[in-house]
N, C-alpha and C positions, 0 to 999 in steps of 0.2 A: 471157414476160411475167410470170413468179413473182415477179421480183425487183421489180415494181411495186405488190405488195401493201401495203397502207398498214400493216399491223401490223407486217409486217417492215423496212418502212421505218423504223417510228417502234422499234423493237427494236433495228435496226444504228445509227442516231444518238444511242445511248443507251450503246451498249457503250465499254469503258475503251479508249484509243487501243492497249494493248496488244496489244487481241486485233484490231484493224485493222492495225496495221503493226509488224512484230518482225524485227529485223535489217534492217531495210530493205526486206523485204519485203512488198507491198501485201497486202490480200485476204488476211492470214492465217487468219481462222477459216472461210474458204470452200474454201480450199487444204485445209485440216486435215480441213474436214469430207468433202472425196472424195478425202483423200489414197490409203484402200484400194481404191476405185474406178475411179478413173482412174492412167493411167500416168503415171510422172513425168516423162518430155517433154511430155507434154499439160500438164501440171499448170504446169511451168516455162517453157514457152514465151513469146514477147514476141506482143504482143496482134497480132492478125490482121483485117483488114477484112474484109467478107462482102459479096459482089458479085451483084445477082440477075441472070440472064440476059433483063431486061427486052426487050430489043433481040430477042433470039431468039424469045422467045414473040409480042411482035406482029407479029414477020415471018411465023411458020408457024405458030404455035401460035391456042390458042381463044381470047388475050387479042385479038388482033386482030377476031375477029367481034365481041367483046365491046365493043371499042373505036368500030367503024362502026355500030352498033347507036346509041350514044351521039350520034355525031356526024353 
């Protein structure tokens, strides 16, 4: 959730477009900031969804017990 910080959002919304999109590549400043840390394949891959194993947690995990307490 660090990208939800109010000060960061204010900073990002005031950046010139050049820092946000360059040569059709979005999130340019973020990619440049992490270029030395992350692998190029990771930096340039397409957006991916993230699924939580909620069904597994409810069937066999501790969430089932918590859920049963509520219901």
